[in-house]
C-alpha positions in Angstrom: 111.9 132.2 130.0 111.3 133.7 126.6 113.5 131.9 124.0 114.8 133.3 120.7 113.0 131.5 117.8 115.7 129.9 115.5 113.2 128.4 113.1 113.8 129.5 109.5 110.1 130.0 108.8 108.4 130.4 112.2 104.8 129.1 112.1 105.1 128.2 108.4 102.7 125.6 107.1 103.8 122.4 105.3 101.9 121.7 102.1 103.2 118.3 100.9 104.4 116.6 104.0 103.0 116.0 107.5 104.8 117.4 110.6 103.7 116.1 114.0 104.7 116.0 117.6 104.1 112.6 119.2 104.5 111.4 122.8 107.8 110.0 124.1 107.3 107.1 126.5 109.4 106.5 129.6 110.6 103.0 130.6 107.2 102.2 132.1 105.3 103.1 128.9 104.0 106.4 130.2 104.1 109.5 128.1 106.7 112.0 129.3 105.4 115.5 130.0 107.2 118.3 128.2 109.0 116.2 125.7 108.1 114.7 122.3 109.3 113.0 119.1 108.9 114.8 115.8 107.5 112.8 112.9 108.2 114.0 109.4 106.1 112.1 106.9 106.2 112.2 103.1 102.6 112.5 102.0 102.3 111.4 98.3 101.1 107.8 98.6 99.5 107.8 95.1 103.0 108.2 93.7 104.8 106.0 96.2 105.8 109.0 98.3 108.1 110.3 95.6 109.3 113.8 96.5 108.3 116.7 94.3 110.2 120.0 94.2 107.8 121.5 96.7 108.0 118.5 99.1 111.8 118.7 99.1 111.5 122.3 100.3 109.1 121.1 103.0 111.5 118.4 104.2 114.3 120.9 104.4 112.3 123.3 106.6 110.8 120.4 108.6 114.2 119.1 109.6 115.4 122.6 110.4 112.4 123.1 112.6 112.9 119.8 114.4 116.6 120.5 114.8 115.9 123.6 116.9 113.0 122.1 118.8 114.3 122.1 122.4 111.7 119.5 123.5 112.3 117.1 120.7 114.1 113.9 121.7 114.4 112.4 118.2 113.0 112.7 114.7 111.2 109.9 112.9 111.2 110.2 109.1 108.6 108.1 107.3 105.9 108.0 104.6 102.1 107.7 104.4 100.6 104.3 103.6 101.9 100.8 103.4 103.4 100.6 99.9 106.5 102.9 100.2 108.6 105.0 102.4 109.9 106.8 99.3 110.8 105.8 95.7 112.9 108.9 95.0 112.3 111.9 92.8 108.9 112.4 91.2 109.1 110.8 87.8 106.3 113.0 86.4 108.3 116.1 87.2 111.5 114.6 86.0 109.9 113.4 82.7 107.7 116.3 81.9 109.6 119.3 83.2 113.2 118.6 84.1 114.1 116.3 81.2 115.9 118.4 78.6 116.3 121.4 81.0 119.7 120.9 82.7 119.7 124.4 84.1 116.4 123.8 85.8 117.5 120.4 87.1 120.7 122.0 88.5 118.5 124.2 90.7 116.4 121.3 91.7 119.5 119.4 92.7 120.6 122.3 94.9 117.4 121.7 96.8 117.9 117.9 96.9 121.5 118.3 98.2 120.2 120.7 100.9 117.6 118.1 101.9 120.3 115.4 102.4 122.6 117.8 104.2 119.8 118.9 106.5 119.1 115.3 107.5 122.9 114.7 108.0 123.2 117.8 110.2 120.0 117.5 112.2 120.6 118.3 115.9 118.5 115.3 116.9 119.0 111.6 116.2 117.0 110.6 113.1 115.2 107.3 112.8 114.0 106.2 109.3 110.8 104.3 109.7 110.5 102.3 106.5 106.9 101.4 105.9 107.4 100.0 102.4 109.8 100.4 99.4 112.9 102.4 99.9 114.2 102.7 96.4 116.4 105.2 94.4 116.5 108.6 96.1 114.4 107.1 98.9 117.3 104.8 99.7 119.6 107.8 99.7 117.6 110.0 102.0 117.0 106.9 104.2 120.7 106.2 104.5 121.3 109.9 105.5 119.3 109.0 108.7 121.0 107.6 111.8 118.9 104.5 112.4 116.6 102.4 110.2 113.7 100.4 111.5 111.6 98.6 108.8 108.6 96.6 107.9 109.7 93.1 106.9 107.7 93.6 103.7 110.0 96.5 102.7 112.4 96.4 99.8 115.6 98.4 99.4 117.6 99.3 96.3 118.6 101.5 93.5 117.1 102.3 90.1 119.5 104.8 88.5 121.3 102.9 85.7 118.1 101.2 84.7 116.3 104.5 84.3 118.9 106.9 83.0 120.6 108.2 86.1 123.4 107.4 88.6 122.8 107.0 92.3 124.9 110.0 93.1 122.4 111.6 95.5 124.0 109.7 98.4 124.2 106.0 97.5 127.6 106.1 95.9 128.8 108.0 99.0 127.0 106.0 101.8 126.1 102.5 100.7 129.5 100.9 101.0 129.8 102.3 104.5 126.8 100.1 105.4 127.2 96.9 103.4 130.8 96.9 102.0 132.3 97.5 98.6 131.1 94.5 96.7 127.5 94.6 97.8 127.3 98.4 97.2 128.7 98.1 93.7 126.3 95.3 92.8 123.3 97.3 94.2 124.2 100.6 92.6 125.0 99.1 89.1 122.6 96.2 88.8 119.7 97.7 90.6 118.5 94.4 92.1 116.5 95.1 95.2 117.1 93.5 98.6 114.4 92.2 100.9 114.2 93.7 104.4 115.7 90.4 105.7 118.6 90.7 103.3 119.1 94.4 104.3 119.2 93.3 108.0 121.8 90.6 107.2 123.9 93.1 105.3 123.8 95.8 108.1 121.8 98.3 106.2 119.0 98.4 108.8 118.9 98.1 112.6 115.9 95.9 112.9 112.8 94.7 111.0 109.3 93.9 112.2 106.5 91.7 110.9 103.6 93.7 109.7 101.4 91.2 107.9 98.4 89.9 109.8 96.7 86.7 108.7 93.7 85.5 110.8 94.6 88.1 113.4 98.2 86.8 113.9 101.4 88.5 112.7 103.4 86.3 110.4 106.8 87.0 108.8 107.0 88.0 105.1 105.9 84.9 103.3 107.7 85.7 100.1 111.0 85.8 101.9 110.2 82.6 103.7 109.3 80.8 100.6 112.4 82.0 98.8 115.0 81.4 101.5 113.5 79.2 104.2 111.5 76.5 102.5 112.0 74.0 105.4 110.3 76.5 107.9 107.6 77.3 105.4 106.9 73.6 105.0 105.7 73.6 108.6 103.0 76.1 107.6 102.2 74.4 104.3 102.0 70.9 105.8 104.9 69.4 103.9 107.9 71.0 102.1 106.6 72.3 98.8 108.6 72.8 95.7 110.1 76.3 95.4 107.6 77.5 92.7 104.7 76.1 94.6 105.9 77.8 97.8 106.3 81.1 96.1 102.7 80.9 94.7 101.5 79.9 98.2 103.4 82.8 99.7 101.9 85.3 97.3 98.4 84.0 98.1 99.1 84.3 101.8 100.3 87.8 101.3 97.2 88.8 99.4 95.0 87.3 102.1 96.5 89.3 104.9 96.3 92.9 106.1 99.1 95.2 107.0 99.4 96.4 110.5 102.3 98.6 111.7 101.7 98.0 115.4 105.0 96.2 116.0 107.0 98.5 113.8 105.6 101.5 115.6 106.3 99.9 119.0 109.9 99.4 117.8 110.2 103.0 116.9 108.8 104.1 120.2 111.2 101.8 122.0 114.2 103.3 120.2 113.0 106.8 121.0 112.7 105.7 124.7 116.3 104.4 124.6 117.5 107.7 123.2 115.5 109.5 126.0 117.7 107.8 128.6 121.0 109.2 127.3 122.7 112.5 127.9 121.4 114.9 125.1 124.7 116.7 124.3 126.7 113.5 124.5 124.2 111.8 122.2 124.4 114.7 119.7 128.2 114.7 119.7 128.3 110.9 119.2 125.9 111.1 116.2 127.8 113.9 114.7 131.1 112.0 115.1 129.6 108.9 113.4 128.0 111.0 110.7 131.4 112.4 109.7 132.1 109.3 107.7 129.1 110.0 105.5 129.7 113.8 105.4 133.3 113.3 104.3 132.2 111.6 101.1 129.0 113.7 100.7 130.6 117.1 101.0 133.4 116.1 98.7 131.2 114.9 95.8 127.8 116.5 96.0 128.5 119.6 93.9 130.3 117.8 91.0 127.6 115.1 91.1 124.9 117.8 90.9 126.6 119.2 87.8 126.8 115.8 86.1 123.3 114.8 87.0 122.0 118.1 85.5 123.8 117.6 82.2 122.6 114.0 82.0 119.1 115.4 81.7 119.9 116.0 78.1 120.7 112.4 77.3 120.2 109.2 79.2 118.1 110.7 82.0 115.7 112.3 79.4 115.3 109.0 77.7 115.0 106.9 80.9 112.6 109.1 82.9 110.3 109.6 79.9 110.3 105.9 79.2 109.4 105.2 82.8 106.7 107.8 83.2 105.1 107.5 79.7 105.4 103.7 79.6 103.1 101.2 81.1 103.1 97.7 82.5 102.0 96.4 79.1 104.7 98.0 76.9 107.4 98.4 79.6 109.0 101.3 81.4 112.7 100.8 80.3 114.4 101.8 77.1 115.7 99.2 74.7 119.1 98.9 76.2 120.5 96.7 73.5 119.3 99.0 70.7 120.5 102.1 72.5 124.0 100.6 72.8 124.1 99.5 69.2 123.0 102.9 68.0 125.5 104.8 70.1 128.3 102.4 69.0 127.3 103.1 65.4 127.8 106.8 66.0 124.3 108.1 66.4 124.0 111.3 68.4 121.6 112.1 71.2 118.5 113.7 69.8 114.7 113.3 69.9 114.8 110.7 67.1 117.2 108.5 69.1 115.2 108.9 72.3 112.0 108.0 70.5 113.5 105.0 68.8 114.6 103.3 72.0 111.5 104.2 74.0 109.2 101.4 74.9 106.2 103.4 73.8 107.6 104.6 70.5 105.1 102.7 68.4 102.2 104.5 70.1 103.9 107.9 69.4 104.1 107.4 65.7 
C-alpha cells in the first residue's frame, strides 16, 4: 500500500541532532522485523548538549517525524557522551545574541515552546534516557517525556534564579506533579541539584542504573554512597571512614573508573519491549490522558511566560547569562547577588554600568 507522507519536511536532514532507527527486541531478545524505536539525540557534547536555536528546530521536526512513523514503537530522547543529557539553552547564544534583544528572544521562545509541545503531543511514548546532567531547560524537556531512565551518575535540577531566569519553560508547570509542592519550590528557587538516587526517591525518574565500571565491575555511584550510605561504603573501604574521608575516597574511585552505558541501554531496550506488548491505540490514549495534567498547566502559562522571559533579557537574564558565559572557574560565573540587591534597593536602574558592576569579570573589563 502506498501511504500518504505526513512528515512536515520529508527526507529533510538534521544538522545538530542525531536521528536513528534502532531495533526493538521481543521477549526473547530477538529484533522484531518491521518495527523499530526512534532515537533522537542532542549532539553538542562540548557544550553539555545545550540546545541552540538550530537544534531546537531539529528536535521539533524530529519528534514530528517520529510521531507519524507507523513502524515506531517508542521514541528515546537522549544526548551524546557521558557528561550531560542536556543543560538547557546555549549560554553562548543567550549571552552574545539574545541578551538585550527581547524581540529576538521572544521568537526563540516560540521555537522552545513548540519543542516542549511537540514532545508532549508525540503519538509515541517518549523515554528520556538521561546519560548525565539534566539541568535547567534540560530538566524541562526531560519532564515533558513520559518515562525517565537514568545513569546513577546523573544530576537533576534547575539553574534559573542563580543565572538570571525563571524555570518557566516547564519546571514551574511540571515539577510539582512529579515531586510535590515543597520539593518543587525548593528546587526551582534554590537551584540545588538532586542526585539520581534522590530523583528516584522523589518519583522524578522511573529507574536508575549503575554506569561506573571499576576493575571491570559495575559499582553504584560512589559519591552518593559516601554521602548517604557510609555504613555500606565501609564494607568497600575496610572500615567505616569519616564522611570527609569517604567523600575523598569516592571521588578517587569515580576518577579511576570508566563509564559504560550497557545496563542503562538494556533498561531502555527492556522498557521499549514492554511497550511493544501493549495495544498501540490504547497505549497512545493512556499516555495522552496522563499527559493532560502537564498540558493543562503548560498551555495555560506558556505564552505569558514567553512574554516575561523575553522582557527579562533586558535585565536579570542579560546580567546572569553574560556572567555565566564570560566568567570562568577562577573568577566565578554568577553575579554578585548581594551587591545587586543593594544597588537596586538604593534605586539604581538597569543599565550597562549596573550589569558591569555586579559581573564577576568586571575587573578584567575595565
